[in-house]
C-alpha positions in Angstrom: 32.1 -83.0 -18.7 29.2 -82.1 -16.4 26.1 -80.9 -18.3 25.1 -77.2 -17.8 21.5 -76.2 -16.7 20.3 -73.3 -18.9 17.0 -71.8 -17.9 15.1 -70.3 -20.7 12.2 -67.8 -20.3 9.2 -68.6 -22.4 10.8 -71.8 -23.7 8.6 -73.1 -26.6 8.6 -76.4 -28.4 9.8 -75.1 -31.8 12.7 -73.1 -30.3 13.6 -76.1 -27.9 14.1 -78.3 -31.0 16.4 -75.9 -32.5 18.4 -75.1 -29.3 18.9 -78.9 -28.6 20.6 -79.1 -32.2 23.1 -76.5 -31.4 26.7 -77.3 -30.4 26.2 -75.9 -26.9 22.7 -77.1 -26.6 23.5 -80.6 -27.3 25.8 -80.5 -24.0 23.2 -78.6 -21.9 19.9 -79.5 -20.0 17.2 -76.9 -21.0 14.5 -75.9 -18.4 11.7 -73.6 -19.1 11.3 -70.4 -16.8 7.9 -68.9 -16.8 5.5 -70.1 -19.5 5.1 -68.1 -22.7 1.4 -67.6 -22.1 2.1 -66.0 -18.6 4.7 -63.6 -20.1 2.2 -62.6 -22.9 -0.7 -62.0 -20.4 -2.6 -58.9 -20.8 -2.5 -58.5 -17.0 1.3 -59.0 -16.6 2.8 -58.1 -13.3 6.5 -57.6 -13.5 7.3 -58.0 -9.8 5.0 -61.1 -9.4 6.8 -62.6 -12.4 10.3 -61.9 -11.2 9.4 -63.3 -7.7 8.0 -66.5 -9.2 11.0 -67.0 -11.5 13.5 -66.6 -8.6 11.5 -69.0 -6.5 11.7 -71.7 -9.3 15.5 -70.9 -9.6 16.0 -71.2 -5.9 14.0 -74.4 -5.7 16.0 -76.2 -8.5 18.0 -79.1 -7.1 21.2 -78.6 -9.2 23.4 -75.8 -10.4 21.8 -72.8 -12.2 24.5 -72.0 -15.0 22.6 -69.6 -17.3 19.4 -67.5 -17.6 18.6 -66.7 -21.2 15.7 -65.8 -23.6 15.1 -65.0 -27.2 11.7 -63.2 -27.1 11.0 -59.5 -27.0 9.2 -57.7 -24.1 9.3 -58.8 -21.3 11.8 -61.4 -21.7 14.7 -59.2 -22.8 14.1 -57.2 -19.5 13.5 -60.1 -17.2 16.8 -61.8 -18.2 19.2 -59.1 -16.8 17.2 -58.9 -13.5 17.2 -62.5 -13.0 20.8 -63.0 -13.9 21.9 -60.1 -11.7 20.2 -61.9 -8.7 22.1 -65.0 -9.4 25.4 -63.4 -10.5 25.3 -64.8 -14.0 26.4 -63.2 -17.2 24.0 -60.8 -18.8 23.6 -57.1 -20.0 22.7 -54.6 -17.3 19.0 -53.7 -17.0 19.8 -50.1 -17.7 21.6 -50.9 -20.9 18.6 -52.9 -22.3 16.2 -50.3 -21.2 18.2 -47.7 -23.1 17.8 -50.0 -26.4 14.1 -50.7 -25.8 12.8 -47.2 -24.7 12.6 -45.7 -28.3 12.8 -42.1 -27.2 15.9 -42.7 -25.0 17.5 -44.9 -27.7 17.0 -42.1 -30.3 18.5 -39.5 -28.0 21.5 -41.5 -27.3 21.7 -42.5 -31.1 21.8 -39.0 -32.1 25.0 -38.3 -29.9 27.1 -40.7 -32.1 25.6 -41.0 -35.4 23.7 -39.0 -38.0 22.0 -42.0 -39.6 18.6 -41.8 -37.8 15.3 -40.3 -38.8 13.9 -37.2 -37.5 11.8 -37.7 -34.3 9.6 -36.0 -31.6 7.9 -37.3 -28.3 4.2 -37.0 -28.5 2.0 -37.0 -25.2 -1.2 -38.9 -25.7 -2.8 -36.6 -23.2 -2.2 -33.6 -25.1 -1.6 -34.8 -28.7 -0.2 -32.2 -31.0 1.0 -33.1 -34.3 4.7 -32.3 -34.5 6.0 -29.8 -36.9 9.2 -31.9 -37.1 9.0 -34.5 -38.5 6.3 -33.4 -40.8 4.0 -35.9 -42.7 4.2 -38.7 -43.5 5.4 -39.9 -40.3 5.1 -43.1 -38.1 3.5 -42.9 -34.7 4.3 -45.6 -32.3 4.8 -46.3 -28.6 7.9 -45.7 -26.9 7.9 -49.4 -26.0 6.0 -52.0 -28.2 6.6 -55.3 -29.7 6.1 -56.9 -33.1 5.1 -53.6 -34.7 2.0 -53.4 -32.5 0.2 -50.1 -32.5 2.6 -48.5 -35.2 0.8 -46.3 -37.7 1.7 -44.5 -40.7 0.2 -41.0 -40.6 -0.4 -38.8 -43.6 -2.3 -36.0 -42.0 -3.9 -34.6 -39.0 -7.2 -36.7 -39.3 -5.1 -39.7 -39.5 -2.8 -38.6 -36.6 -5.8 -38.2 -34.2 -7.3 -41.4 -35.4 -4.0 -43.2 -34.5 -3.9 -41.5 -31.1 -7.2 -42.7 -30.3 -6.1 -46.4 -31.1 -2.9 -45.9 -29.3 -4.7 -44.6 -26.1 -6.9 -47.7 -25.9 -4.1 -50.2 -26.3 -0.9 -48.7 -25.1 -1.3 -49.8 -21.5 -0.9 -53.5 -22.5 2.9 -53.0 -22.7 3.3 -49.7 -21.5 2.1 -50.3 -17.9 4.4 -53.2 -17.1 7.1 -51.4 -18.9 6.8 -48.7 -16.3 7.3 -51.3 -13.6 10.6 -51.9 -15.3 11.5 -48.3 -15.6 11.0 -48.0 -11.8 14.0 -50.2 -11.3 16.3 -48.1 -13.4 17.8 -44.5 -12.5 16.4 -42.6 -15.4 17.6 -39.3 -16.8 14.8 -36.5 -16.1 13.6 -36.5 -19.7 13.0 -40.2 -19.8 11.3 -40.3 -16.5 9.0 -37.7 -17.5 8.2 -39.4 -20.9 7.5 -42.8 -19.0 6.5 -45.8 -20.6 3.1 -44.7 -22.1 4.0 -41.9 -24.5 4.5 -42.2 -28.1 7.3 -41.4 -30.5 6.6 -39.8 -34.0 9.3 -40.5 -36.4 9.8 -39.4 -40.2 8.7 -42.1 -42.5 11.7 -43.8 -44.1 11.8 -45.3 -47.6 13.9 -47.9 -49.4 15.1 -51.6 -48.5 14.7 -52.8 -44.8 17.9 -54.5 -43.8 18.8 -55.9 -40.3 22.2 -56.8 -38.9 22.7 -59.3 -36.1 25.7 -59.2 -33.8 26.9 -59.7 -30.1 28.9 -57.8 -27.6 31.4 -59.8 -25.5 33.8 -58.1 -23.0 33.2 -54.8 -24.6 33.9 -55.8 -28.2 31.0 -55.5 -30.7 30.9 -58.0 -33.6 28.4 -58.0 -36.4 28.1 -61.4 -38.0 25.1 -61.2 -40.3 23.1 -59.0 -42.5 19.6 -59.9 -43.6 17.1 -58.4 -46.1 13.4 -57.7 -45.2 11.1 -57.8 -48.3 7.7 -56.4 -48.1 4.4 -57.4 -49.8 3.8 -55.2 -52.6 2.3 -51.8 -51.8 2.3 -52.8 -48.2 4.5 -52.2 -45.1 3.8 -56.0 -44.0 6.8 -58.4 -44.4 6.8 -60.9 -47.3 10.1 -62.4 -46.2 13.3 -62.1 -44.3 16.2 -63.4 -46.3 19.8 -64.4 -45.3 22.3 -63.6 -46.5 21.7 -60.1 -47.8 22.0 -59.1 -51.4 23.4 -55.5 -50.4 26.9 -54.7 -51.6 29.7 -55.2 -49.2 30.3 -51.7 -48.9 26.9 -50.9 -47.6 27.1 -53.8 -45.2 30.2 -52.6 -43.8 28.8 -49.1 -43.1 25.8 -50.7 -41.4 28.4 -52.6 -39.3 30.2 -49.5 -38.3 26.9 -47.6 -37.4 26.1 -50.7 -35.1 29.3 -50.5 -33.2 29.0 -46.8 -32.5 25.4 -47.2 -31.4 25.7 -50.2 -29.3 28.9 -48.8 -27.7 26.8 -45.7 -26.8 24.0 -47.6 -25.5 26.3 -49.5 -23.1 25.1 -53.0 -24.1 27.6 -55.9 -23.2 27.4 -59.7 -23.0 24.4 -59.7 -25.3 23.3 -60.6 -28.7 21.6 -57.7 -30.7 19.8 -56.9 -33.8 19.5 -53.4 -35.5 16.9 -52.9 -38.2 17.7 -50.2 -41.0 16.3 -48.7 -44.0 18.6 -48.4 -47.1 17.8 -46.0 -50.0 19.8 -47.3 -52.9 18.9 -44.1 -55.0 20.3 -41.6 -52.3 22.7 -44.3 -50.9 21.3 -43.4 -47.5 21.1 -45.5 -44.4 18.9 -44.7 -41.6 18.6 -46.7 -38.2 15.0 -47.9 -37.6 15.4 -49.8 -34.4 17.9 -51.5 -32.0 16.9 -54.6 -30.3 19.1 -56.1 -27.3 18.5 -59.6 -28.5 19.0 -61.7 -31.6 15.9 -62.8 -33.6 14.5 -66.1 -32.8 12.6 -65.9 -36.0 15.8 -66.1 -37.9 17.2 -69.0 -36.0 16.2 -71.6 -38.8 17.8 -69.4 -41.5 21.2 -69.4 -39.8 20.9 -73.2 -39.1 20.2 -73.8 -42.9 23.0 -71.5 -44.2 25.7 -71.4 -41.6 25.2 -75.0 -40.0 24.3 -73.4 -36.4 21.2 -71.4 -35.4 22.0 -68.0 -33.8 20.7 -69.3 -30.6 24.3 -70.9 -30.3 25.7 -67.5 -29.7 23.0 -66.7 -26.9 23.9 -69.8 -25.2 27.7 -69.1 -25.2 27.3 -65.8 -24.0 24.8 -66.7 -21.2 27.3 -69.5 -20.0 30.1 -66.8 -20.1 31.8 -68.1 -23.1 33.2 -66.7 -26.4 30.2 -66.5 -28.9 32.4 -66.7 -32.0 31.8 -69.9 -34.1 34.5 -72.1 -35.5 35.8 -71.2 -38.8 34.4 -73.3 -41.7 30.9 -73.9 -40.4 28.5 -74.4 -43.1 24.9 -75.4 -43.8 23.2 -77.2 -46.5 21.8 -74.2 -48.3 23.3 -71.0 -49.9 20.3 -68.8 -49.1 17.2 -69.1 -46.8 14.2 -67.0 -45.8 11.4 -66.8 -43.5 8.3 -66.3 -45.7 4.9 -65.2 -44.6 1.1 -66.1 -45.8 -1.0 -63.2 -44.7 -4.6 -61.8 -44.8 -5.4 -58.3 -45.1 -8.8 -58.2 -43.6 -10.3 -60.0 -40.5 -12.1 -63.3 -40.6 -13.1 -66.2 -38.6 -11.0 -69.2 -39.3 -13.1 -72.1 -40.2 -10.2 -74.3 -41.7 -6.4 -74.6 -41.2 -4.0 -77.0 -42.7 -3.8 -80.2 -40.8 -0.8 -81.5 -39.2 -0.7 -84.3 -41.8 -1.0 -82.0 -44.6 1.8 -79.8 -43.3 4.1 -82.9 -42.7 3.6 -84.1 -46.3 4.4 -80.8 -47.8 7.7 -80.6 -45.6 8.4 -84.3 -46.8 7.8 -83.5 -50.4 9.6 -79.9 -50.6 13.3 -80.1 -49.3 14.3 -77.3 -47.0 10.7 -76.3 -46.0 9.4 -75.8 -42.3 5.8 -74.5 -41.9 4.3 -73.1 -38.8 0.5 -72.5 -39.0 -0.3 -69.4 -36.9 -4.1 -69.3 -36.1 -6.1 -72.2 -34.9 -9.5 -73.2 -36.4 -12.3 -71.1 -34.9 -10.1 -68.1 -34.1 -10.9 -64.8 -35.1 -7.8 -63.2 -36.8 -8.1 -60.0 -34.8 -7.6 -62.0 -31.7 -4.3 -62.9 -32.7 -1.3 -61.5 -30.6 1.8 -59.8 -31.8 0.3 -58.7 -35.4 1.3 -55.6 -37.2 -1.3 -53.0 -37.9 -1.9 -53.9 -41.4 -2.2 -57.7 -41.7 -2.7 -61.0 -40.0 -0.2 -64.0 -40.2 -1.7 -67.1 -41.5 1.7 -69.0 -41.7 5.5 -68.7 -41.4 7.4 -70.9 -43.7 11.2 -71.3 -43.6 12.6 -72.0 -47.0 16.3 -73.0 -47.9 17.5 -73.0 -51.6 20.3 -72.8 -54.0 19.1 -69.3 -55.0 16.1 -66.8 -54.8 14.4 -68.3 -57.8 14.3 -71.7 -56.2 13.1 -70.2 -52.9 10.2 -68.5 -54.7 9.1 -71.6 -56.5 8.9 -73.4 -53.0 7.1 -70.6 -51.5 4.4 -70.4 -54.3 3.8 -74.1 -54.0 3.3 -73.9 -50.2 1.0 -70.9 -50.6 -1.1 -73.1 -53.1 -1.3 -76.2 -50.9 -1.6 -74.6 -47.5 -5.5 -74.6 -47.5 -7.1 -72.0 -45.1 -10.8 -71.1 -45.0 -12.5 -68.3 -43.4 -16.1 -66.7 -42.7 -15.9 -63.1 -43.7 -16.4 -60.5 -41.0 -17.6 -56.9 -41.5 -15.0 -54.1 -41.3 -11.4 -54.1 -40.5 -10.0 -53.9 -44.1 -6.3 -53.7 -43.0 
């Protein structure tokens, strides 16, 4: 059988290794399309990026069988543009924008479900604290990535302080997002909001949960539910855990909500993930965010538990196939999670764990994979794609027989992964 040529936007070494272990990836040749650094540039030009990528596809001496990606902005939006040029399977650009423009997404969600937070649009040029929702609320750009520039606000003083930070940083993603919006026939209210306004949303409480799924030929399938666990007294994630520990009835309700929302957004030929808050006291579910992609951060979790990374479904969809996995596929561990080592104040990194130290730890502790985030000599506040309250030091994927075993492995990793810092004034996150 002839090998397929699959072009991956922002293909990185870690995900290449995972992709090449998937059933479809073993029979395909994976080609990088646009570098990850160029896609994350502070001066991203969408039209130029599209033109460069199309030139690379046209110059390829062979068949172009698929274009795919697993990163957030701008990859999710570039895939449908490039695939449409080549007549390849992909969601429509408009359906992806409906998911990613937080205000448009909320308006459409409100037409088919009741399980969403109160929300209001905020104009940064004329910032008025909305009466609905009241405090506490979250103030966030209508388009962001990795929780950047998302602020919990308790009063008018904090509202205006958050507005000042948003004004300064919103253009990094907001301006190139507006280049994307110009390619879509927008409703008047979305055209007026543009890509550099903000959304105020009622603060939610409870457990954070995500479902992952796909849409193929109009059929929406939810195949997994994952728990997100915060650090104590912080909105920063401690771990993302698969499978979820929630009751089956709650998971079924989340799947039902996902089917209605995805149907209204018009997403097809795509993986997706939807984040929720579940309040077990009130038995209340609320949609936090809809992402028109699966999570690359979860790929190793699925590999450890299910025997195949969620990348496999992305590859199958991109090649026009059925993304359902064979019955009975199983991994080595009953449970897996991506854990985070974090620091909650700025600092200059003077030491990170060496590759030899990481390799030794991974060899001595079964089911552990470590990715060190900062490099020696880097200031933590210069790291990209961080939340507004902490800095990632390491991401640690851990598989185990149960949560107790996972926690013991994490505590050993936290003890042995040696970071050192020079303290810097200010920025106590």
